[in-house]
N, C-alpha and C positions, 0 to 999 in steps of 0.2 A: 504494500500500500504506500505509494509514493509517486512523486513526479520529479524528474531531474533532467538536466541537459548539460552538455559540455560544448565548448567552442575553442577552436585553435586560432590564435592570433599570430602575428609574425614572430614574436619572441616570448610569448607567454600563453598559458592555457587558463581558461576559467571553467569551473564547475559550479552548478547551481542545483539546489535541492530544497524541497519542502521539509517540514519537521513533524509530520504526523506519524505516530506510532500507535499500535494496538498492543496492550498488555492484558491478555485475557479479553474481557468484555469492555475494558476501560480504554478510552481514547486519550492519549497524552500528546500535547503539542509542546515540546520542550527541548529535548536533546537534539543536537545537530547530527545529521546523517552523513556528514563529511568526516572522513577518518584519514589519519596520516599513515601511509605505508612506509615511506622514508622521507628524508629531508626535501626531496624534489618530486615526490609522487604522492597524490592523494586519491581517495576513492569515495564514491557514494553509491547507494544501492536502493532498489525498490523491491516490492514484494514482501515475502515473509522475513520479519526482522531477525529471527533466530538464524535462518539460513544466511542472510546478508552478513550478520556479525561473524559467523563461522567461516564463510568464504573469504571475508576480509582478512581474517587471521591466517588463512592458508596463503594468500597472496603476500601479506606482510612478511611472513616467515621465509617465503621463497625469494623476496626482493629486499634484503636488508640495506642495500645501497642503491644509488642511481641505476636505472635499468639500461641495459644495452639493447638497442632496438633489434639488432640481428638475432639476439637470444630470444627476445619476445616474439619474434616471427619464426622461431625454431624450437629448440629444446625446452626453453622456459614456457613457451606457449603450450606445448604438449603436456608438460608437467602440471601446470595450473589447471588445464582442462580436465586432466585425468583425476586429480585430487578433488576438484569441485564436483565432478560428476559422481564420483564414488561417494562423497559425503551426501549429496542430494538424493541419490538412489537408496542408500542404506539408512541414513538417519532422518531423512524427511519423508520421502515417499514410503519408506519402510516402517514408519512410525504411525500406527493406526490412530493414536490420539491426535496427532497433528492434522492428519487428513480429515478426520471426523470434525474437529474443531472448525476448520475452514469451510467444510460443506454445510454445517449447521448454521453458520453465520453468513453464508454467501460471500465469503472472502476469497479472492483469487489465490490459489496456492501456486506461487511462482517466485522466481528469484531472478533479478536482473542487475547487473553490476556495470559500473562505468568508472574507470580510473585513468589518470593521466597526469601530465606534468612535463618535466624536462628530462630527456635521457642523459646518458653519461657525457654526451657531447653538447649538451644544452639545446638540443633540438626539441621543440614542442611536439607532443603526441597525445592521442586518446586511444583507449582500448576498451572494448565492450565485450561482455559475455552474458548469455542468457541460458536458461534451462531448456532450450529448444532442441532437446535430443542428445546433445553432446557437450554443451558449454563451450562451443568453439569460440575462440577469441578473434575479433576483428580489430585490426590496428589502423589508425588514421594519422596521417602526418601533414597533410596539405593545409596551409593557412586558409581560413574562412570556412573550413569544414566544421559542421556542427552535428552532434548526435543527440537525439531526443528520445526519452524513454517511451514515448508514444509510438515509436517505430515498431514496438512489439504488439501485434494485434491480440495475442493471447493474454496480455497483461492489462492493456488499457480498455476500459469499458466505453470510451467515448467514440463518437463518430469521426470521420476524416476531417470534418470542418474544424474541430478543435485543434487537431494536429496541424492543419494548414494555417490556422491563425497563429499558432505558436511559431511555425516556420517564418511566417510573414514578419512577426515582431523581431525575431532574431536577425532576419535579413536587414530590417531597418536599422538595427544596431550596428551590424557589420558595415553597412553602407557609409555610416558616419565615423566609425571607429577605425577601420583599416587605414593604415598610413599615418595615424596619429602616434604620438609618443606613448610609451607604456603607461605612464601616469595618467595621461588624458584618457586612454582607453578604459582604465579602471574607474575614472570619474564618470564616464559615459555609461558604463555598465551598471554602476550603482544607481544611476538615474533612470535607466530604461528597462533593465531586466527584471527587477522584483515584480513589476506589473504582470509579467508572463505567468509567474506562479500564482499570483492573485487571480488572474483570469481562469486558469485551469481549475483552481479550487472552487469556482462558482459552478463548474460543470461536473466535478468529481468529488463525491463524498469522502473519498480516501486521501484527499490532498488538502493540506493546510495552506492558508495564505501567508503564514510566517515561513521564513526560510533563510538560507545562507548562500552567499557567493564566496568562492575562494579563488584567488588569483595566484598561480604558481609561475614565478619568473626567476631570472638569474640572481636577483637579490634575496630570494627566499619565497615567502608566501604571505598573503594578506587575506584575512577572513572578514567578511562584511555580513552582519546579521540584520535582517529587516522583519517588520511585522510584529516586533515584541517591544515591551516597555524598556525604558532605560535601566531599571533595576535588574530585570531579568537578563538583559544583555551583559551587565556587569557580572552577575552570578555565572553566566555562561562562560565568560572569559576566565573566571576563577576555576570553573570546572575543567576547562580545556587545559589550563596550566597544571592542575592536579593530574589530569590524564596523561600529560606529557611526562611528568615525573614518574608516574606509575609505569608507563611504557619504557622509560629509561631504566628503571629498576629491574623490570622483567627482562629487558634485553641483556643487562649485566648479569642477571642470574643465569640466563641461557648461555651466555658466553663463558661464565665460570663453570657451568656444568660441562660444556664442551671441552674446556681446558682440562678439567679434572678427568674427564673420560679419556682424553688424549694422553694425559700424564699416566693414568692407570695402564693404558695399552702400552705406553713406552716403557714403564717399569716392568710390565709382564714380559715384554720382548727382551729387555736387558737381563731379566732373571733367567729366561729361557736360554739366552746366549751363554750366560755364566755356567748354567747347568751343562750345556753342551761342551763348553771348554773343559769343565771339570771332568766330565765323563771321558772326553778325549784323552786327558792327562792320565786318568786311571787306566784306560786301555793301553796307553803307551808303556806305563810302568809294568803292567801285567805281562805285556808282550816281551819286555826287556828281561824280566826275571824268570819267566816261565817258558819263554821261547815259543809262544803260541802265535 
């Protein structure tokens, strides 16, 4: 349950998403759906929130640093698709409680992911994957290309007129933004793009008018929240700061575990070599004195 889109500009990428979540039967409009994969790559998702969170973790763990596009179009692409599909098949579709919950509430059981930013060479890109059979990843690199979650007819309940209106509004933004400075592009996006999510929310009960824009560029990233009060925006910034600390701590724990595992393997290998050397010495002495 979500609406999002992404657009590639000359030197930066923007992602936009609403903020509606379902927790059981409760609708919550609060937490951002934009998540940090690494310092130059961010992700947003629609559909089932449990699936979105878990697939985000899969991608985050596979992409600890800036992404190499040739890997994303090759081995990394296959690895992400395989793990996402395995999770979706076994832990979502294979969970009768999740399937029944969605059927009883007429909620679409789907997951759709969009991530993007700058690759290792600072080239802007977007990548999308949906649960349309295999979680195949589509990669986009051309400036002025946009991806809209409404592109998936299995997920969006709206007619083509809503999607076309969204496309029209994005084209209007690109018409005035392309060729401008990165800073000016961000200013124009803050003025023109929040209204897109507000428009969709009027036609889709699963989309909130509140949302976020994030800009990923060479200098880092900038998050812009709209449709929420000043106090809630401040609390959100505090929450994001706490989340970044938590992610750093978890990353350090993972690295420490990996180092310890490597150390254990190294010690085991050293012990094995010592035992082999000792056994070889015993064999030599035995041969010398007994002539065997």
